[in-house]
C-alpha positions in Angstrom: 119.2 148.1 59.0 119.8 151.8 58.2 116.9 153.7 56.7 118.5 156.9 55.4 117.6 158.7 52.2 121.0 160.5 51.9 123.1 158.0 49.9 126.5 159.2 51.2 125.5 159.3 54.8 123.8 155.9 54.6 126.9 154.3 52.9 129.2 155.9 55.5 127.1 154.5 58.4 127.0 151.0 56.9 130.7 151.1 56.1 131.5 152.0 59.7 129.2 149.3 61.1 130.7 146.7 58.7 134.2 147.6 59.6 133.3 146.9 63.2 131.9 143.4 62.5 128.2 144.1 61.8 126.2 143.2 58.8 124.3 146.2 57.5 121.5 146.8 55.0 121.0 150.4 53.7 117.5 151.3 52.5 116.7 154.8 51.2 112.9 155.1 51.9 110.5 154.2 54.7 108.1 152.0 52.8 110.8 149.8 51.4 112.5 149.6 54.8 109.2 148.7 56.5 108.6 145.9 54.0 112.1 144.5 54.6 111.7 144.7 58.3 108.6 142.5 58.1 110.4 139.9 56.0 113.8 139.7 57.7 114.8 139.6 61.4 117.1 142.6 62.3 118.9 143.2 65.6 118.6 147.0 65.3 117.1 149.7 63.1 118.9 153.1 62.6 116.1 155.4 61.4 116.1 158.8 59.8 112.9 160.9 60.3 112.9 163.1 57.2 112.3 160.5 54.6 110.5 160.7 51.2 107.0 159.3 51.2 106.6 157.4 54.5 108.6 159.4 57.1 110.3 158.0 60.1 107.4 158.7 62.5 105.1 156.7 60.1 107.6 153.8 60.1 107.5 153.7 63.9 103.7 153.8 64.0 103.5 150.9 61.5 106.1 148.9 63.5 103.9 149.3 66.6 100.7 148.3 64.8 102.4 145.3 63.3 103.9 144.1 66.6 107.5 144.4 65.3 109.7 145.0 68.4 113.1 145.7 66.6 115.1 148.2 68.7 115.2 151.6 67.0 117.7 154.4 67.3 116.6 157.6 65.6 119.2 159.5 63.6 117.8 163.0 62.7 118.6 166.7 62.4 115.2 167.2 64.1 116.7 167.5 67.5 114.1 169.7 69.3 112.5 168.3 72.4 109.1 167.8 70.9 110.4 165.5 68.1 112.6 163.6 70.6 109.7 162.9 72.9 107.5 162.0 69.9 110.0 159.5 68.6 110.6 157.9 72.0 106.8 157.7 72.7 106.4 155.8 69.4 108.8 153.1 70.6 112.4 154.3 69.7 114.9 153.5 72.4 117.4 156.2 71.6 117.8 159.5 69.7 121.0 160.7 68.1 121.1 164.2 66.6 122.8 164.8 63.3 125.6 165.6 62.8 127.2 162.9 65.0 130.5 161.2 65.3 130.7 157.5 64.2 132.3 156.6 67.5 129.3 157.9 69.4 126.9 155.9 67.1 129.0 152.7 67.6 128.8 153.3 71.4 125.0 153.5 71.2 124.9 150.3 69.1 127.0 148.5 71.7 124.7 149.7 74.4 121.8 148.0 72.6 123.8 144.9 72.2 124.5 144.7 75.9 120.8 145.3 76.7 119.8 142.5 74.3 122.5 140.2 75.6 120.8 140.4 79.0 117.4 139.5 77.5 118.3 136.6 75.2 120.9 134.2 74.3 122.4 135.4 71.0 124.0 132.2 69.7 124.1 130.5 66.4 124.7 126.8 66.0 125.2 124.6 62.9 126.4 121.0 63.2 129.3 121.3 65.7 129.9 125.0 65.0 128.8 127.4 67.7 128.9 131.2 67.4 128.2 133.7 70.2 127.1 136.9 68.5 127.9 139.1 71.5 131.3 137.8 72.8 132.1 136.9 69.1 133.5 133.5 70.3 133.5 130.7 67.8 134.0 127.0 68.4 133.9 123.8 66.4 133.5 120.6 68.3 134.7 122.5 71.4 137.8 123.8 69.6 138.2 127.6 69.9 138.6 129.5 66.6 139.8 133.0 66.3 138.2 134.9 63.4 138.6 138.5 62.1 135.5 140.7 62.1 135.1 140.1 58.4 135.5 136.3 58.7 133.0 136.3 61.6 130.4 138.2 59.5 131.0 135.9 56.6 130.5 132.8 58.8 127.4 134.3 60.4 125.9 135.0 56.9 126.6 131.4 55.8 125.2 129.9 58.9 122.0 132.1 58.7 121.7 130.7 55.1 122.7 127.1 56.0 122.1 124.5 53.3 121.3 127.3 50.8 123.7 128.5 48.0 124.6 132.1 48.3 126.1 134.0 45.4 129.2 136.3 45.4 126.8 139.2 44.8 124.8 138.4 47.9 127.9 138.1 50.0 129.4 141.4 48.8 126.1 143.2 49.5 125.4 141.7 52.9 128.9 141.3 54.3 130.9 144.0 52.5 128.1 146.4 51.7 129.5 147.0 48.2 128.4 146.4 44.6 129.5 143.3 42.9 132.9 143.6 41.1 133.4 140.6 38.8 137.2 141.1 38.9 137.5 141.1 42.7 138.8 138.0 44.5 138.1 139.4 48.0 135.5 136.7 48.7 137.7 133.8 47.6 140.6 135.1 49.8 138.4 135.4 52.9 136.7 132.1 52.3 140.0 130.4 51.9 141.1 131.7 55.3 137.7 130.9 56.9 137.9 127.3 55.5 141.4 126.8 57.0 140.1 127.8 60.4 136.6 126.1 60.4 137.4 122.9 58.6 140.9 122.4 60.0 141.3 118.9 61.6 137.6 118.3 61.2 136.2 114.9 60.1 134.3 116.5 57.3 134.3 120.0 55.7 131.3 122.3 56.2 132.1 125.2 53.7 131.7 124.3 50.1 132.0 126.0 46.7 129.2 125.3 44.3 130.8 125.8 40.9 129.0 128.4 38.8 126.6 129.3 41.5 128.3 130.4 44.8 129.0 129.0 48.2 127.2 127.1 51.0 127.7 125.7 54.4 126.2 122.2 54.8 126.6 119.2 57.0 127.8 115.7 56.2 125.6 113.8 53.8 124.0 111.0 55.7 
């Protein structure tokens, strides 16, 4: 999640993360971000400090009191030592001063991934499909499958919503971070490619189109 009240910067950060295989939510104020953090499990929070209403320090205080341990990297123009120390004391694990280069931010994100990889097994499994979220390796029934970053993110989103129908709008927002364009066939194209790879030579397909509603990944009906 990115909590950043500047729309262009927030969109830029999410676009950069998405292009590098991440799924990103951009929220523009602290209160809404905190609410979403308590409902959904996020791997990382990129947090601005100068937010309308509930500022970044207040978000950190609330996360502490609620026992939410999501890793936090602060992104802020407030780069003086006092604010850096305050943010770290409130639980942030890193502090990146604005303006920054996207490559530097991505390096900080990778550092968090490596740290988390040493603390937990980051794998998803559905039926005979297994996904390693850090090595980005995918197998089905032991068969290795090579996916593009976008295909990997799409499969991850489907698996996290297994047996539920997700709409084109939800996929565009979560995987592409873009508003729904009724005339776009970008999802159909990527799903076609993903289906060819995941369901190839399998005894039953996993990825299904639900006409008029969206898409789902579900197991064989027993």
